[in-house]
Backbone as a ProteinNet text record, in pm:
[ID]
protein_1_A
[PRIMARY]
MTATAISIITPSFNQGGYLESTIQSVLAQNYPNTEHIIIDGGSTDGTLAILQQYSQCLTWLSEPDEGQAQAINKGLRQAGGEIVAWLNSDDIYWPGALPAVADFFNAHPAIDIIYGDYDLIDEQGKILLRKREIPFDYNILLYGLNYIGQPATFFRRGVLERFGYLDENLHYGLDWEYWLRVASGGGQFAHLPRYLAATRIHTAAKTIVAPPQMYAEHRAIQSRYWTARRFESPRWQRFYASLLRTGYRAKRQLKKLLLRRTIDFPPANWVMNSTRR
[TERTIARY]
-5515.5	-5457	-5567.2	-5550.1	-5650.4	-5656.4	-5777.8	-5794.6	-5747.5	-5687.8	-5643.3	-5761.5	-5748.2	-5856.5	-5877.5	-6002.5	-6039.5	-6140.3	-6114.5	-6206.6	-6268.9	-6400.2	-6473.8	-6539.6	-6513.2	-6572.6	-6681.1	-6799.5	-6909.3	-6951.3	-6920.3	-6972.4	-7117.1	-7201.4	-7344.1	-7409.3	-7503.7	-7585.4	-7713.5	-7823.3	-7954.7	-7958.9	-7901.5	-7905.2	-7975.5	-8077.8	-8149.5	-8209.8	-8237.8	-8295.9	-8199.9	-8069.8	-7969.5	-7880.9	-7878.8	-7782.8	-7794.8	-7916.5	-7932.6	-7870	-7880	-7814.5	-7664.7	-7609.9	-7466.3	-7425.4	-7498	-7467.9	-7478	-7584.4	-7604.9	-7495.2	-7442.9	-7337.3	-7207.9	-7187	-7071	-7094.8	-7211.7	-7243.8	-7239.6	-7281.5	-7287.7	-7149.7	-7046.6	-6910.6	-6876.1	-6941.2	-6910.5	-6760.9	-6697.3	-6553.7	-6537.9	-6457.3	-6458.6	-6393.8	-6325.9	-6258.1	-6283.8	-6414.1	-6455.3	-6503.3	-6460	-6508.5	-6577.3	-6704	-6778.2	-6813.9	-6762.4	-6784.9	-6862.8	-6976.4	-7057.2	-7052.5	-7008.9	-7002.6	-7108.8	-7215.3	-7329.2	-7320.8	-7356	-7342.9	-7462.6	-7542.4	-7662.1	-7782.3	-7805.9	-7915.5	-8051.6	-8143.5	-8278.6	-8383	-8337.3	-8431.1	-8440.8	-8454.6	-8469.1	-8337.9	-8226.3	-8094	-8073.9	-8110.7	-8084.3	-8158.1	-8277.3	-8349.1	-8275.4	-8219.2	-8141.5	-8016	-7947.5	-7826.2	-7856.2	-7965.1	-8003.6	-8039.8	-8102.1	-8139.6	-8017.8	-7908.4	-7788.3	-7676.9	-7711.4	-7610.7	-7524.6	-7575.9	-7495.3	-7394.3	-7408.1	-7320.8	-7218.4	-7229	-7139.2	-7126.4	-7032.6	-7013.7	-7058.2	-7132.6	-7179	-7179	-7173.9	-7176	-7256.9	-7343.8	-7420.9	-7408.1	-7345	-7328	-7292.6	-7321.1	-7286.7	-7136.7	-7102.9	-6961.8	-6944.7	-6821.1	-6788.4	-6781.8	-6833.7	-6834.7	-6781.6	-6776.5	-6743.4	-6602.5	-6504.3	-6366.9	-6348	-6407.4	-6395.2	-6461.1	-6577.5	-6646.5	-6561.4	-6503	-6419.2	-6298.2	-6236.2	-6120	-6155.7	-6272.8	-6317.3	-6317.9	-6374.9	-6382	-6246.3	-6160.6	-6027	-5946.2	-5964.8	-5890.8	-5940	-6064.1	-6116.5	-6082.3	-6053.7	-6039	-5920.1	-5940.2	-5833.4	-5780.7	-5836.4	-5797.6	-5662.4	-5597.9	-5472.2	-5496	-5615.4	-5658.6	-5777.7	-5780.3	-5890.3	-5944.4	-6068.6	-6133.2	-6252.9	-6306.1	-6435.8	-6532.2	-6655	-6763.7	-6878.9	-6911.4	-7015.6	-7150.8	-7240	-7366.1	-7468.9	-7430.8	-7517.8	-7450.2	-7332.4	-7258.5	-7260.1	-7215.8	-7218.6	-7093.8	-7064.2	-6963	-7030.9	-6964.2	-7011	-6962.3	-7032.9	-6993.5	-6849.6	-6779	-6643.7	-6536.4	-6575.2	-6478.4	-6371.9	-6415.5	-6318.9	-6221.8	-6264.8	-6167.3	-6066	-6114.3	-6022.4	-5919.5	-5962.3	-5871.3	-5767.1	-5810.5	-5717.3	-5615.8	-5661.7	-5570.4	-5467.4	-5511.2	-5419.8	-5314.1	-5354.2	-5256.1	-5157.7	-5206.5	-5117.7	-5015.7	-5057.8	-4968.3	-4874.4	-4901.4	-4820.3	-4784.2	-4689.8	-4658.7	-4602.6	-4552	-4495.1	-4600.2	-4722.9	-4828.5	-4897.1	-4915.9	-4980.8	-5130.3	-5166.8	-5306.4	-5344.9	-5459.1	-5510.2	-5645.7	-5674.6	-5804.3	-5855.4	-5983.2	-6043.3	-6130	-6202.9	-6301.7	-6431.8	-6522.6	-6647.2	-6756.2	-6878.4	-6994.4	-7061.7	-7128.4	-7220.7	-7361.4	-7438	-7573	-7673	-7799.4	-7901.7	-7963.1	-8070.2	-8131.9	-8186.1	-8224.5	-8277.2	-8168.8	-8045.7	-7935.7	-7906.2	-7970.9	-7945.7	-7810.4	-7730.8	-7599.9	-7617.4	-7560.2	-7563.9	-7435.6	-7324.5	-7194.1	-7093.4	-7016.4	-6910.5	-6778.4	-6704.6	-6580.7	-6461.4	-6404	-6284.1	-6163.2	-6084.8	-5984	-5847.6	-5753.1	-5623.5	-5512.5	-5394.7	-5280.5	-5245.8	-5178.7	-5149.5	-5051.2	-5083.9	-4997	-5015.9	-4911	-4921.6	-4959.9	-4900.3	-4925.7	-5071.1	-5130.4	-5271.9	-5358.2	-5322.6	-5396.5	-5383.9	-5263.7	-5239.8	-5315.6	-5329.2	-5390.1	-5541.8	-5601.3	-5745.1	-5827.3	-5765.6	-5840.7	-5830	-5924.1	-5921.7	-5984.7	-5903.8	-5950.3	-5951.5	-5905.7	-5906.2	-6043.1	-6129.7	-6264.5	-6264.5	-6303.8	-6294.6	-6366.7	-6489.4	-6554.5	-6480.3	-6397.8	-6325.3	-6178.7	-6145.6	-6007.7	-5988	-5876.1	-5839.4	-5693.6	-5655.6	-5515.3	-5474.1	-5345.2	-5291.6	-5300.2	-5316	-5323.1	-5196.5	-5084.6	-4958.8	-4957.6	-5042.2	-5051.4	-5091	-5183.4	-5225.9	-5112.1	-5029	-4916.9	-4809.3	-4795.3	-4691.1	-4737.7	-4863.8	-4910.1	-5022.5	-5065.3	-5170.1	-5309.2	-5405.4	-5545.9	-5598.2	-5724.7	-5784.8	-5780.7	-5769.4	-5770.2	-5913.4	-5941.3	-6076.9	-6125.4	-6037.4	-6078.4	-6140.3	-6129	-6179.2	-6317.4	-6399.8	-6535.9	-6570.3	-6491.2	-6520.5	-6407.9	-6284.2	-6172.5	-6089.8	-6151.4	-6075.2	-6007.6	-6070.7	-6007.4	-5895.2	-5917.9	-5815.4	-5691.5	-5711.4	-5595.7	-5518.4	-5589.7	-5519.8	-5438.5	-5494.2	-5416.7	-5289.5	-5304.2	-5188.9	-5084.9	-5130.9	-5038.6	-4958.3	-5026.3	-4957.8	-4862.2	-4907.6	-4823	-4700.6	-4720.1	-4606.8	-4505	-4549.4	-4459.3	-4396	-4421.4	-4359.9	-4445.7	-4573.6	-4663.4	-4684.7	-4701.9	-4712.8	-4860.4	-4905.9	-5042.9	-5045.8	-5158.6	-5178.7	-5326.2	-5351.1	-5488.9	-5525.4	-5636.2	-5689.6	-5801.4	-5779.2	-5878.1	-5999.5	-6080.6	-6200	-6303.1	-6430.3	-6534.2	-6560.8	-6527.7	-6535.1	-6654.6	-6700.5	-6800.2	-6885.4	-6984.1	-7069.6	-7098.2	-7096.3	-7128.2	-7261	-7344.3	-7482.4	-7500.3	-7570.6	-7606	-7747.8	-7763.6	-7898.1	-7900.4	-8017.5	-8031.5	-7985.3	-7968.1	-7924.5	-7773.8	-7700.3	-7554	-7512.5	-7417.3	-7383.5	-7309.7	-7253.5	-7180.6	-7270.5	-7399.2	-7483	-7494.7	-7479.6	-7484.9	-7347.8	-7242.2	-7104.1	-7083.1	-7094.7	-7084.6	-6946.5	-6934.5	-6803.9	-6701.7	-6750.4	-6659	-6584.8	-6649.6	-6586.9	-6469	-6489.8	-6382.3	-6269	-6302.1	-6198.2	-6115.6	-6182.4	-6111.1	-6020.3	-6068.5	-5986.7	-5863.5	-5878.3	-5763.3	-5660.4	-5709	-5617.4	-5541.3	-5609.7	-5542.6	-5435.8	-5470	-5374.1	-5250.8	-5271	-5158.9	-5069.8	-5129.8	-5052.5	-4949.2	-4980.1	-4892.3	-4823.5	-4835.6	-4773.6	-4622	-4559.4	-4414.3	-4366.7	-4279.8	-4233.5	-4152.2	-4092.9	-4006.7	-4085.3	-4217.8	-4296.6	-4301.5	-4266.1	-4271.7	-4164.7	-4202.5	-4111.5	-4030.2	-4079.5	-4011	-4067.3	-3999.5	-4053.7	-4190.2	-4210.8	-4339.2	-4451.5	-4427.8	-4526.5	-4547.8	-4439.1	-4451.1	-4542.5	-4526.8	-4612.9	-4757.2	-4774.4	-4911	-4982.7	-4917.7	-4981.2	-5001.1	-4907.3	-4924.6	-5048.4	-5073.5	-5189.9	-5320.1	-5316.2	-5437.7	-5480.5	-5383.9	-5412.4	-5467.3	-5452.8	-5489.4	-5629.2	-5653.7	-5781.8	-5809.9	-5936.5	-5972.5	-5944.9	-5953.1	-5911.4	-5989.1	-6120.7	-6203	-6181.7	-6171.3	-6149.6	-6015.1	-5912.8	-5778.6	-5768.5	-5836.8	-5827.8	-5900.2	-6010.3	-6075.9	-5991.1	-5917.5	-5825.3	-5718.5	-5669.6	-5569.4	-5626.9	-5750.8	-5814.5	-5827.5	-5860.7	-5875.7	-5743.3	-5634.1	-5503.4	-5460	-5498.6	-5452.9	-5542.7	-5672.1	-5760.3	-5855.6	-5847	-5925.2	-6074.4	-6113.1	-6253	-6261.9	-6377.1	-6405.1	-6534.3	-6542.8	-6663.9	-6770.5	-6888.1	-7002.6	-7110.1	-7112.2	-7207.8	-7347.5	-7449.9	-7586.6	-7601	-7709.6	-7728.7	-7729.8	-7781.3	-7791.8	-7676.3	-7564.3	-7452.8	-7385.8	-7346	-7255.6	-7176.6	-7049.6	-6967.6	-6995.8	-7062.9	-7100.9	-6992.9	-6907.5	-6798.6	-6816.2	-6939.8	-6963.7	-7083.7	-7085.8	-7201.4	-7307.9	-7278.6	-7370.8	-7438.9
-13241.4	-13367.3	-13466.6	-13535.2	-13629.2	-13751.1	-13791.8	-13909.3	-14034.9	-14125.1	-14252.9	-14329.1	-14375.6	-14446.3	-14583.8	-14617.2	-14747.3	-14814.2	-14938.2	-15016.3	-15127.3	-15137.1	-15240	-15333.1	-15461.3	-15560.8	-15633.9	-15643.6	-15718.9	-15831.5	-15957.2	-16070.8	-16095	-16129.4	-16139.7	-16253.5	-16322.3	-16421.3	-16443.7	-16396.9	-16414.4	-16370.1	-16253.6	-16193.9	-16059.4	-16051.9	-15926.5	-15872.9	-15959.3	-15914.6	-15836.7	-15850.6	-15783.8	-15687	-15701.9	-15628.5	-15477.4	-15427	-15281.3	-15228.6	-15301.4	-15259.7	-15255.8	-15352.1	-15353.5	-15229.4	-15199.8	-15082.4	-14954	-14941.4	-14820.6	-14803	-14912.7	-14902.8	-14847.4	-14877.2	-14821.4	-14672.4	-14639.6	-14499.7	-14413.3	-14469.5	-14393.2	-14358.8	-14417	-14384.3	-14237.9	-14185.1	-14047.9	-14027.1	-14132.7	-14124.9	-14076.5	-13974	-13905.9	-13981.1	-14092	-14160.8	-14311.3	-14348.3	-14488.3	-14542.6	-14661.6	-14734.2	-14861.4	-14880	-14998.6	-15078.3	-15202.6	-15290.2	-15411.9	-15438.6	-15555.2	-15656.1	-15776.5	-15885.9	-15986.5	-15989.3	-16076.7	-16202.3	-16315.2	-16443.3	-16482.7	-16385.2	-16417.1	-16441.9	-16353.1	-16371.1	-16373.5	-16447.9	-16459.6	-16399	-16333.4	-16267.8	-16120.3	-16030.6	-15889.5	-15813.9	-15885	-15821.4	-15722.8	-15758.2	-15671.4	-15538.6	-15538.8	-15413.4	-15323.1	-15380.9	-15302.4	-15247.2	-15327.6	-15282.1	-15167.9	-15179	-15074	-14946.1	-14961	-14844.4	-14765.1	-14836.2	-14770.5	-14762.4	-14776	-14781.8	-14656.1	-14542.1	-14418.4	-14411.5	-14499.8	-14495.8	-14607	-14700.4	-14815	-14873.4	-14967.3	-15041.9	-15184.6	-15244.3	-15379.3	-15461.6	-15592.2	-15690.7	-15808.7	-15864.8	-15982.8	-16087.1	-16199	-16309.4	-16435	-16553.2	-16676.7	-16682.7	-16741.5	-16760.4	-16894.2	-16920.2	-17049.5	-17042.1	-16934	-16926.7	-16795.8	-16788.2	-16665.4	-16615.6	-16705.9	-16663.4	-16605.3	-16671.1	-16618.4	-16482	-16465	-16336.2	-16225.6	-16254.5	-16155.9	-16121.7	-16221.8	-16197.4	-16111.7	-16132.9	-16047.4	-15900.9	-15878.1	-15741.1	-15683.9	-15764.6	-15717	-15679.2	-15751.8	-15721.1	-15590.3	-15552.5	-15426.4	-15308.6	-15337.7	-15232	-15140.2	-15013.2	-14917.1	-14855.5	-14892.7	-14831.6	-14876.5	-14791.3	-14826.7	-14921.9	-14916	-15007.3	-15085.1	-15215.6	-15297.7	-15387.6	-15430.3	-15520.4	-15581.5	-15688.7	-15737.6	-15743.7	-15706.3	-15703.3	-15784.9	-15896.7	-15983.4	-15915	-15967.1	-15898.8	-15910.2	-15970.2	-15970.8	-15909.7	-15849.5	-15786	-15634.7	-15562.8	-15416.1	-15358.4	-15233.7	-15155.5	-15066.4	-15042.6	-14946	-14807.3	-14702.1	-14564.6	-14534.3	-14466	-14422	-14526.2	-14643.5	-14751.1	-14712.4	-14663.6	-14636.3	-14523.3	-14411.2	-14310	-14363.1	-14446.5	-14502.4	-14593.6	-14670.4	-14761.8	-14681.6	-14581	-14499.1	-14430.8	-14377.1	-14310.9	-14408.1	-14528.9	-14628.3	-14667	-14693.3	-14728.1	-14614.4	-14491.9	-14377.9	-14360.8	-14395.3	-14382.2	-14501.5	-14611.6	-14732.9	-14786.1	-14722.6	-14759.5	-14898.9	-14962.6	-15096.9	-15206.9	-15171.4	-15271	-15301.8	-15430.1	-15475	-15499.6	-15560.7	-15595.6	-15552.5	-15488.6	-15455.8	-15522.4	-15560.9	-15620.2	-15556.8	-15527.2	-15462.1	-15558.2	-15503.9	-15581	-15578.4	-15670.3	-15677.4	-15738.7	-15727.2	-15780	-15890.3	-15977.5	-16072.1	-16015.6	-16007.4	-15952.8	-16054.8	-16039.6	-16129.9	-16072.6	-16135.6	-16093.6	-15952.1	-15905.9	-15769.4	-15667.6	-15710.8	-15619.8	-15603.9	-15682.6	-15676.5	-15742.1	-15675.9	-15729.5	-15849	-15962	-16083.3	-16102.3	-16062.6	-16085.5	-15985.9	-15926.3	-15833.2	-15908.4	-15902.6	-15978.4	-15880.5	-15872.1	-15789.8	-15880.7	-15852	-15948.1	-15930.6	-16012.7	-16025.4	-15977.1	-15946.3	-15913.2	-16028.7	-15997	-16100.2	-16204	-16331.9	-16442.4	-16550.8	-16578.2	-16673.9	-16812.9	-16854.8	-16989.6	-17011.8	-16911	-16922	-16928.4	-16848.6	-16849.7	-16984.9	-17040.7	-17169	-17283	-17279.4	-17390.6	-17379.6	-17309.2	-17317.2	-17206.9	-17111.1	-16999.5	-16880.6	-16870.2	-16759.6	-16637.1	-16570.2	-16453.3	-16328	-16337	-16221.8	-16216.2	-16127.5	-16117.6	-16059.1	-16138.5	-16095.3	-15964.3	-15939.5	-15812.2	-15689.3	-15709.4	-15597.8	-15596	-15657.5	-15669.7	-15590.5	-15519.7	-15437	-15459.5	-15449.3	-15467.1	-15375.7	-15353.3	-15269.1	-15343.2	-15269.4	-15330.2	-15408.1	-15362.8	-15431.7	-15576.2	-15608.4	-15745.7	-15839.8	-15796	-15879.4	-15901.9	-15800.3	-15813.2	-15907.2	-15909.4	-15993	-16135.6	-16153	-16285.1	-16345	-16273.9	-16326.9	-16303.7	-16371.1	-16353.6	-16473.7	-16472.5	-16580.9	-16712.3	-16821.8	-16955.6	-16989.7	-16997.6	-17018.9	-17162	-17250	-17386.6	-17399.9	-17294.8	-17298.3	-17235.2	-17290.3	-17240.7	-17202.7	-17246.3	-17221.1	-17144.6	-17179	-17119.5	-17027.4	-16963.9	-16883.7	-16763.1	-16703.7	-16589.5	-16638.4	-16744.4	-16799	-16840.7	-16906.2	-16946	-16824.3	-16718.8	-16599.5	-16532.7	-16523.8	-16463.9	-16547.8	-16680.3	-16768	-16751.9	-16741.2	-16725	-16597.2	-16489.6	-16360.5	-16362.2	-16414	-16415.8	-16504.3	-16621.5	-16710.4	-16654.3	-16560.7	-16497.1	-16368.6	-16335.6	-16217.5	-16094.7	-16105.1	-15990.5	-15948.6	-15818.7	-15762.1	-15731.1	-15784.3	-15765.3	-15675.6	-15606.1	-15527	-15526.8	-15528	-15522.6	-15377.6	-15330.6	-15199	-15215	-15174.4	-15198.4	-15105.8	-15132	-15052.5	-15142.1	-15127.2	-15206	-15145.9	-15221.5	-15172.4	-15226.1	-15345.8	-15412.1	-15507.3	-15562.6	-15664.9	-15772.1	-15897.3	-16009.7	-16069.9	-16103.7	-16140.3	-16293	-16335.8	-16476.4	-16498.1	-16590.5	-16621.1	-16759.5	-16813.2	-16952.9	-16980.8	-16876.6	-16899.7	-16914.4	-16892	-16902.2	-17046.7	-17070.3	-17208.8	-17280.3	-17205.5	-17268	-17303.6	-17280.9	-17294.7	-17441.1	-17533.9	-17674.9	-17736.6	-17655.8	-17701.5	-17835.6	-17841.2	-17967.8	-18028.9	-18160.3	-18225.9	-18166.6	-18117.4	-18057.9	-17937.9	-17864.9	-17747.7	-17790.4	-17891.5	-17936.7	-17998.1	-18070.7	-18129.2	-18019.5	-17914.4	-17803.3	-17734.3	-17715.2	-17651.7	-17736.5	-17867.6	-17954	-17945.4	-17938.7	-17929.4	-17796.8	-17689.6	-17558.1	-17561.8	-17615.7	-17621.8	-17702.1	-17812.7	-17897.4	-17822.9	-17737.1	-17663.5	-17570.8	-17516.6	-17418.1	-17468.9	-17597.7	-17656.4	-17643.4	-17589.6	-17580.1	-17569.8	-17661.3	-17664.5	-17542.8	-17475.2	-17361.2	-17243.4	-17249.6	-17140	-17140.9	-17252.7	-17258	-17166.2	-17086.1	-16987.5	-17037.3	-17143.1	-17196.5	-17333.7	-17414.6	-17545.3	-17533.4	-17423.9	-17404.7	-17389	-17306.3	-17290.6	-17420.4	-17495.5	-17620.1	-17717.4	-17723.7	-17811.4	-17764.2	-17631.1	-17577.1	-17610.8	-17587.9	-17613.4	-17761.4	-17843.2	-17987.6	-18033	-17972.7	-18010.6	-17977.1	-17873.1	-17836.6	-17948.9	-18025.6	-18130.3	-18256	-18266.5	-18389	-18382.1	-18286.7	-18285.6	-18145.7	-18119.8	-17990.1	-17873.6	-17895.3	-17794	-17663.5	-17673.6	-17552	-17477.5	-17552.3	-17488.7	-17417.4	-17479.5	-17421.2	-17295.8	-17294.9	-17175.2	-17059.2	-17087.3	-16980.1	-16934	-17028.4	-16989.3	-16895.5	-16922.5	-16834.4	-16695.7	-16688.7	-16559.5	-16487.1	-16561.3	-16501.4	-16441.8	-16513.1	-16465.7	-16341.5	-16336.1	-16226.3	-16103.3	-16123	-16006.4	-15994.2	-16087.7	-16083.9	-16108.4	-16166.7	-16202	-16337.5	-16402.4	-16526.9	-16508.6	-16570.2	-16559.8	-16656.2	-16603.4	-16686	-16662.9	-16743.4	-16720.3	-16767.5	-16717.1	-16763.8	-16908.4	-16972.1	-17113.7	-17145.2	-17052.4	-17079	-17017.3	-16994.6	-16924.3	-17006.5	-16937	-16994.6	-16879.2	-16902.3	-16795.7	-16782.9	-16676.9	-16656.5	-16578.4	-16649.2	-16581.9	-16597.3	-16607.3	-16633.2	-16554.7	-16531.5	-16467.3	-16569.2	-16699.8	-16796.9	-16878.4
7216.8	7172.9	7136.9	7022.9	6976.8	7069.4	7101	7186.8	7114.6	7187.7	7130.9	7073.5	6949.9	6883.1	6944.5	6973.6	7030.1	6938.4	6901.6	6818.6	6902.3	6900.9	6972.2	6869.7	6880.2	6792.7	6868.6	6809.8	6871.3	6777.3	6813.7	6738.3	6779.7	6684.5	6715.2	6639.6	6705.5	6636.5	6716.4	6662.7	6724.8	6870.8	6897.6	7032	7026.9	6942.9	6926.5	7054.8	7149.2	7275.8	7362.6	7337.3	7421.5	7342.1	7210.2	7127.6	7144.4	7152.3	7162.2	7290.4	7400.1	7525	7509.6	7434.9	7408.4	7330	7224.3	7141.2	7222.9	7300.4	7378.3	7484.5	7537.5	7637.9	7576.5	7448	7377.8	7349	7298.3	7267.2	7393.3	7505.9	7630.8	7686.9	7629.2	7673.9	7643.2	7537.1	7492.6	7471.8	7425.8	7397.8	7253.5	7229.3	7098.8	6983.7	7008.8	6898.6	6909.5	6898	6911.8	6778.4	6746.7	6630.4	6681.2	6645.5	6687.1	6563.3	6556.3	6442.6	6490.3	6429.5	6465.7	6352	6383.6	6285.3	6323.8	6244.5	6272.9	6186.6	6245.8	6174.8	6091.5	6051	5971.6	6056.9	6152.8	6247.7	6178.2	6238.2	6184.4	6277.5	6386.4	6477.5	6440.2	6535.4	6504.2	6495.3	6487.7	6490.2	6376.9	6255.2	6139.6	6151.9	6205.3	6225	6322	6426	6522.6	6457.6	6379.3	6312.3	6214.7	6142.5	6050.1	6125.3	6240.6	6321.6	6365.8	6396.4	6447.6	6343.7	6216.9	6111.4	6099.7	6146.9	6141.5	6254.8	6353	6471	6472.3	6377.8	6380.2	6241.7	6227.4	6104.2	6128	6034.5	6058.1	5930.7	5953.1	5846.7	5896	5812.5	5848.4	5741.2	5774.9	5681.9	5762	5711.4	5783.8	5811.7	5925.2	5959.9	6028.3	6068.4	6130.5	6281.4	6340.1	6485.6	6538.3	6670.2	6738.2	6706.1	6711.8	6688.9	6549.5	6448.8	6313.4	6300.2	6363.3	6358.4	6421.8	6537.8	6604.8	6516.4	6459	6372.9	6253	6195.4	6084.9	6128.8	6246.2	6295.5	6329.2	6390.5	6426.4	6303.4	6194.8	6071.2	6009.8	6036.8	5986.4	6077.1	6202	6302.6	6274.9	6301.3	6280.7	6409	6522.8	6648.4	6697.8	6777.2	6842.5	6957.7	7016.5	7122.3	7069	7092.1	7041.1	7152.5	7134.4	7230.5	7161.4	7219	7172.4	7287.9	7255.4	7352.6	7294.9	7359.2	7307.8	7304.7	7222.8	7194.1	7304.9	7416.5	7534.7	7656.4	7636.3	7744.8	7728	7830.6	7826.1	7891.9	7855.1	7924.4	8027.5	8138.6	8235.8	8195.4	8234	8196.8	8237.8	8148.4	8176.3	8150	8098.3	8077.6	7974.7	7858.4	7751.9	7786.1	7844	7885.4	7988.3	8081	8181.7	8117.5	8019.9	7949	7871.2	7797.4	7719.8	7810.4	7921.4	8015.5	8071.1	8101.5	8158.5	8057.6	7934.5	7831.4	7807.9	7804.2	7781.7	7893.8	8015.9	8131.2	8148.7	8078.1	8092.5	7953.9	7887.2	7748.3	7730	7835.7	7823.4	7833.9	7871.4	7891	7758.3	7730.2	7607.3	7625.6	7737.5	7763.5	7904.7	7916.6	8049.9	8068.1	8190.5	8222.8	8350	8352.4	8466.8	8546.1	8639.9	8715.1	8636.1	8671	8594.5	8681.5	8634.5	8705.5	8624.6	8695.2	8632.9	8651.5	8543.3	8550.4	8494.5	8532.1	8481.2	8354.1	8307.3	8181.4	8185.9	8304.7	8319.9	8352.8	8366.9	8396.5	8542.9	8628.9	8772.3	8803.4	8888.1	8923.9	9018.2	8978.3	9059.5	9140.1	9081.5	9145.5	9093.8	9183.9	9144.9	9149.8	9038.1	9024.8	9031.7	9150.9	9167.7	9149.7	9046.2	9003.6	9070.7	9029.4	9096.1	9002.4	9057.6	8972.9	8881.4	8772.6	8674.3	8727.9	8705.2	8742.9	8637	8562	8452.4	8502	8611.5	8661	8698.8	8765.1	8802.3	8675.9	8577.6	8451.8	8383.9	8382.5	8315.9	8382.1	8514	8583.1	8592.7	8499.6	8482.2	8543.2	8610.2	8667.1	8572.7	8480.6	8385.5	8451.3	8529.9	8605	8518	8394.5	8304.4	8237.9	8286.4	8234.8	8094.7	7998	7857.7	7828.2	7876.3	7841.9	7895.9	7997.1	8059.8	8018.7	7904.8	7858.6	7729.4	7722	7606.2	7575.2	7448	7412.5	7298.5	7291.9	7184.9	7051.7	6945.3	6812.5	6780.3	6834.6	6809.8	6859	6954.3	7003.6	6889.2	6805.3	6692.5	6595.4	6575.5	6482.6	6538	6670.6	6733.4	6756.3	6792.5	6838.1	6753	6651.1	6564.5	6618.9	6556.2	6587.5	6667.2	6699.2	6776.1	6697.8	6770.8	6712.9	6675.1	6545.8	6499.2	6515.7	6560.3	6589.1	6728.9	6810.6	6947.1	6955.6	7044.7	7059.5	7204	7300.8	7441.5	7511.7	7483.1	7554.5	7467.9	7367.9	7273.7	7337.5	7437.8	7505.1	7595.7	7672.1	7761.2	7683.7	7570.6	7489	7442.3	7408	7356.8	7466.8	7589.2	7697.4	7723.3	7723.8	7745.9	7635	7513.1	7400.8	7413.2	7443	7455.4	7573.5	7687	7806.5	7788.2	7726.6	7708.1	7609.9	7524.7	7429.7	7480.5	7606.3	7664.5	7670.2	7631.7	7642.6	7785.6	7805.4	7939.5	7973.2	8087.6	8133.5	8258.2	8274.7	8395.5	8432.4	8561.3	8612.3	8641.4	8585.2	8614	8717	8839.5	8946.7	8936.9	8835.9	8812.9	8741.2	8775.8	8710.4	8572.1	8468.5	8331.9	8254.4	8287.5	8203.9	8285.9	8217.8	8278.7	8176.8	8221.1	8134.1	8180.1	8082.5	8113.2	8120.3	8222.1	8238.3	8188.3	8093.3	8043.7	7981.4	7959.5	7920.7	7778.6	7696.5	7557.2	7545	7652.7	7646.4	7628	7538.6	7505.3	7618.1	7711.8	7822	7940.4	7929.7	8047.2	8092.7	7998.8	8037.6	8051.8	8033.6	8047.3	7976.8	7843.8	7771.9	7782.6	7763.8	7770.6	7673.5	7559	7460.9	7517.8	7606.5	7666.7	7753.4	7837	7923.4	7843.4	7736.6	7652.3	7585.4	7541.7	7479.3	7579.6	7702.8	7806	7838	7843.7	7871.1	7759.5	7635.6	7521.6	7523.5	7559.9	7568.1	7675.5	7791.9	7901.3	7862.5	7794.6	7752.3	7654	7574.8	7472.8	7537.1	7655.5	7718	7844.3	7867.3	7986.8	7978.1	8082.9	8085.5	8229.4	8269.9	8407.7	8446.8	8350.2	8384.5	8442.4	8436.4	8490.6	8643	8704.4	8850.3	8908.8	9005.8	9060	9177.9	9245.3	9362.1	9393.3	9473.9	9513.2	9582.3	9658.8	9725.1	9623.3	9520.5	9413.7	9339.2	9316.3	9243.7	9319.4	9450.1	9528.9	9525.6	9531	9530.5	9400.6	9286.4	9159.1	9133.8	9181.1	9167.7	9244.1	9359.2	9438.9	9367.7	9283.8	9210	9115.5	9069.9	8974.2	9040.8	9174.1	9243.3	9302.8	9390.5	9459.4	9514.9	9541.1	9599.2	9506.5	9376.2	9277.5	9293.3	9297.3	9303.2	9433.9	9544.3	9674	9676.8	9621	9626.3	9540.2	9425.5	9341.6	9409.2	9481.4	9554.4	9671.7	9733.7	9840.4	9788.7	9669.2	9610	9586.4	9540.4	9522	9655.4	9759.6	9890.8	9938.3	9915.7	9958.8	9881.4	9752.8	9667.7	9676.2	9690.4	9681.9	9799.2	9895	10019.3	9998.6	9886.3	9865.1	9796.3	9808.9	9740.1	9661.7	9545.2	9463.8	9515	9541.3	9576.7	9471	9364.6	9257	9293.8	9223.2	9245.9	9198.1	9237.6	9209.4	9061.6	8978.9	8836.3	8758.4	8823.7	8761.8	8655.2	8546.2	8447.2	8391.3	8364	8308.9	8160.4	8123	7982.7	7912.3	7841.6	7772.1	7620.9	7576.9	7435.2	7385.8	7257.5	7197.2	7161.5	7161.6	7101.4	7206.5
[MASK]
+++++++++++++++++++++++++++++++++++++++++++++++++++++++++++++++++++++++++++++++++++++++++++++++++++++++++++++++++++++++++++++++++++++++++++++++++++++++++++++++++++++++++++++++++++++++++++++++++++++++++++++++++++++++++++++++++++++++++++++++++++++++++++++++++++++++++++++++++++++

């Protein structure tokens, strides 16, 4: 039986120092039906030489673009796989990720999006923090805890046909907005309890200084999907209301503790790198 086709999109811009590790992590999957598409934004470092070196193993394009979301959408529109995902040019897959994803989708035909566990790694690839995630809960996602690790997330191609592509006006919360959009429209999510990927922390990541624009964008996304009907009971309503008042970070970690029996303790220089830029 032919293996389910998987398309991986990698948006890239001046990440030549990490891009080859990203490419090699896809090749190391040894998955027989993989399509890897790299959309580069016109890099001026050593990226083009790397792309030319691996041109027989992947499809690539290098031209100026309007940002990460537009680059990903370009790749998604070219993709032919039944399962699609994007992997940023400084992140990697762990061995066996793609076969595990294909098997899970084949065994769960009603699921639209799956997300696995993932690691935070430093510039040299050393694991700083292991992120074991929680079962899907729309309310927790809505109230600012984006526990769906983008590098470890995969979805069926039909999701794009039903819910559209990434919002190209977003630069920080583009993945979070997409999960909310799909979930609010009835898309089905599932957690695959396996470490699938790693996201890299480094000083070139645009979120490292947490600019005010990022928080403003997150607030706008949350307002877009705000709906009181999502509350399941008065107890939940009180809990989520308390998140808006005080102790927000402590309470979200408490929720993680209740659901998965662990709390995240990041290193001092931690920042969630969910971007290629």
